[in-house]
N, C-alpha and C positions, 0 to 999 in steps of 0.2 A: 569596470571594477565594481564589486559589491560594497566594499568599504568606500568612504568618500561620499561624493554628491552626485555621481552619475545617474542618469535617468534609467528606469527599469520599465520594460513592457512585459506584462504577464498575459500571454495568450491562454484563454481558458480561466481567467481570474474569477469568473462567476461560479466556477465549480468548487468543490470542497478543498482540494489540495491547493488550487490557485488562491482561494480565499485565505487559507492558512498562511501562505507565503506573503500575500498582500498585507495582511495585518502585521506580520513581523517586520516587513520592510518599511511600512508606514510608521510603525513604532520607532524605527531607527531614523526617522526623518527623511526617508528617501522619496523622491518624486516617482510615483508609480502610475502607470497607465494600464488599465485593464482592457485588453482587446478580446472581444467575445461577440459572437452573433446574438447573444441573449441580453445584451445591455443596451441602454439608450445610445443614440447615435453619437453624441458628444456631450460630456458633462465635465464640470470642474476646470481647474487650471493645471499647469504642469507642476505647481507646488514648489518650484525651485527657490522662491524667495521667502518661504516660511517654514518653520519647524513642524514636524509631525503632520505632513500634508495628507489630506484625504485623497484617495486615488481618483484620477479622472477616468472616464470610460469612453471607449471608442468602439462602435459596432463595426465588425469586419470579419473577414475570413482569412485566417493566418496562412492558408495555402494559396491565396490569390489576393494579397493586400493591395488596396488602391486608396487614393485620397488621404484622409486623415490617418488611416491605419498605416499606410506606407510611410507617411511623414514621421509618425511616432517611432516606427522601426528604424528609420534612418538616423534618428537622433539618439537612440538608446545605446547605453553602455552595456546593458545586460538585457537579454531577451530570454524569457522563461516559457517553455512549452509545457503547460499544464493541461494538456489535451489528450484525447485517446491516442493509442499507439500509432494507428494507421495515419491519423491526421498529422502527428508530429513528424513522421518519416516523410510524408509528402511535402511538409512545410519547408524542409531543409533547402531544397532546390529553389523554392520561391524566395527564401531569405537571403541566399548567397549574394545576389546583386544589390541588395538593399543595405546590409549591415555595414557598420563602420569597420575599418581594418582592426581596431582594438576592441571590438565588441566581444562579449562572452555569450555563448549560447548554452542554455541549461535546459535539460528536459527532466520530466518526472515520470516517464513512461514505465510500464511494468516489465517490458522486454527490452533489453539493452543491445542485443546482438544486431538486430535490424537497424537500430539507431546508429550504432557504431559504423556499420557499412554506409549508411546515408551520409554521415559526417565525413567519412574518409573520401567518398566519391563526389559529394555535392557541396561541401563547405570549404572554401579555399582559405587555408592558412589561419583561421581564427581559433581562439581557445574554445574548448567545448567540454562540458561536464554533464554527466548524467547523475541524477539523485533519485532515490526511491525511499521516501519515509516509510519505514516498516511498521507503521501504526496508523490507526484511523486518524484523520485530520481533526476530528473533534476532541482528541485527547491533547493534554499539554505536551509541548515539545521536549521539555527538560527530561534528561536521562532516557530518551528514546533513541533506538538505533536508526540510522539512515545509511543505506547502502550508497556508495559513490563509485562512479566509473569515470575515469579521466580519459576522454577520447583524444584530446589534444591539450597538452599542458601549457601553462603560461601564468604570469603573475595574477591575472584575474581569477584563475582557478584557485590559486593559493589563497586569495582574498576571500573567495566564497567559502572555502573550507574553514577558514578562521571564523567567518561569520556564523556558520552552522554550529561550531563549537561554542561561540559566544552566546548563541541562543540556547545552549544547553543540550543540543543533540549530540549523539555519539556516532561520528562517521565511521563506517566500515568500508575501507577501500578494497575494491575487487576489480577483476577484469570483467568485460561484458559477458563472456561465456560463463565465468564463475557466478556472476549475478543471476543469470537465467537458470542455472542449475540450482542455485540456492533458492530462488523464488519458486521453482517447481517443487522443491522439497518442503519449503516452509509455508508457502501460500497455496499453490495449486493442489498439492496433496492434502493439506489441512482442510481447505475449503471443501474439496471433494468428499473427504471423510465425513465432515459435519453435515453436508447436504445429503449424502447417502444415508446417514443416520436418520435424518428427518424423513426422507422418503420411506425408509424401512419402518419407522415408527408409525407413519400414516397407514401403511399397508397392514401392519399388525393390529392397529386399532385396539389398543389395550383398554381395559375398563377405566372409567373416569378417575377412579381412586388411585391410579398408577402415579399420578403426579404427586399426590400427598404421601404415598408410601415409598417413593423413590429414594435411594441412598444418594449421598453427595456426588459420586461420579456421574450418575445419570442426570441429576439436576444441573450439574455444571455443563454437561453436553447440551441440555435444553437451552441453557443461557447462550452458549456458543451458537446454537442453531438459530435462536432468535436474532442474534446480531448479524450473522452471515446472510440468513434468508431475508432479512429486512434491508440489506444494503442495496446500493445502486447496482442494478443488473448489468449495466454497461461496464462498470469497473470490475466486477467479479467475473464477467464473461471474458474480458480481456486477459485476465490471469490464466484462464483455461484455454482460450482459443489462440492467443498470440504467442505464448511461450513455446518454443520448439521442444522443450523437455516435458511439457505438461501431460501429453498423452502417455508417455512412459510412466509418469507418476501415477496416473489413473490405472494403468495396466498393473502396476505393482500393487496398488490397493486391491484390485479385484483378485489378483493371485494370492495376496495375503489372506483375504477372507476365505478363499478356497483352502488355504493351508490350515487355518483355524478349524474349518469344517472337517478336514481330513483327520484331525487328531481329537475330535470331540466325541468319539464313540465311547461306550461304557468300559471298554477293555484297553484303552490307550492312554492311561495316566502318564506313562513314561514319555510318550510322544508329545503329550500336552505340556509337560514340564520342560521338555527340551525346547519346545516352541517358545515358552516363556523366557527361557535363557537367551534364545536367539533374538527375541524382541528387545530384551533388556540391553543386549550388546550394542544396540543402536545409540544408547546413551553413554557408553563408556568413553572416557573415564569419569563421567559426571553423574552416573545413575543415582548415587546416594544423595547428591545435592538436589537433584530433581525430586527424589522421594520426599525429602524434607520440605521442599517447596510445596509439593502437593498437600502435605499435612497442614502447612500454614494456610493454604487456600481453603481447605476444608474447614479449618477452625474459624475462618472469617466468613464462610458461606452462611447467609441468613437461613434461619429455620424455614422448613417447607411452608409454602403458601397456605393460608387458611382454606378450609374446604369451601368450594363454590359449586353451584349447579345442583342437579337433582340428587347426586350421591353425597351431598354435604352431611356429615355426621360426626361422631366422635373420632378422635385420633388426629395426630399432627404429623405423621410421617416418621421416617426412620433415618437417623443421622449416622448410621454406621459408615465407615470408610469403605 
C-alpha cells in the first residue's frame, strides 16, 4: 500500500519522473529504494526506523533482477516502473515470481495498452495501476492532471489514488485505450506540431529581426519549441514511436496543413473562413473559455527580447495578438 509504512522500490528512480515520485514519497516518510543501472551499487539504509528517510540506491536491471535488487523487490509493498515503455513491459514477467502477493505494481509509461496486456498475461493476481503525469516533472504537482489506468483493482490502488490527490494532483481515470488515444491527441500531435514548426522555421531562415518583430502567437510557439526540442529525446521519441495512435495523429497533422494550403489562394476567402469554423469546432463547447485563456497568456507574456546580434537596432517588437 502507498499509505502506511510499506517499502517502495522505484525502478528508474534516477530519471526525472522517478525522481519526482521519490521526493514525494520520501517527504511522506516512506522507505524508498531506487533501482537503476545508473546509481551506485548500494547506498543508505531501508529507512524504516526514521522519519523522512533518504532513498537508498541499488544498481540493477529491472528486467533481470538479482542479488540486492531481487531482495528489495521481494520486500516491497509497492514497485514503481518509471522506465521506458519497452523496459516496463519486459519487466512484468521478471517481477511476477518476486513480488509479494499483496504488492502493488505501478507504471509511469506513456503507452498503456501494451502495459495492460503485459499485466493481464504476466502478473498473477496482484493489484496494478498505470499513471501518467501530464506535465513535466520539474513542475509542481499541485493542480496538475495525472491520467490513471486501473489494470487490476484493489485496496492498494485506492490508497495510491488517495495519495495522488493528497499530493495535489488531479487524477483523470481512463481505460488503457482511452489513455493512448488521449496521449496521441494531446502529446504526440502537439509535440509533432511544435517540432514541425521548428523544422519549417529553420528552413525558412527568416531575417534575424523576425524574433524581435514577432507577435505573441509566434513568440509563444518559439517558447514551446524551446521546451520540446530541449527535452530528453528518449521521452519524446517514446510518445511518437510507442503509441499505436501516434502515426494517425501525424497523418492528421499533415492532412490539416494540406487543407490550409488548399484554401489559401487569393480567391478562396469563403473556404478559408469555413476552415476556421471547422478548426474552432474542435474546442466546442469550450472555445470561448480557451479564447479568454489565450488573452490572459498573451497579457502575461514578457515583452520581446532586446535586440542581439548584428541586426541589433531600434525597435522592440510587436505585441499584437
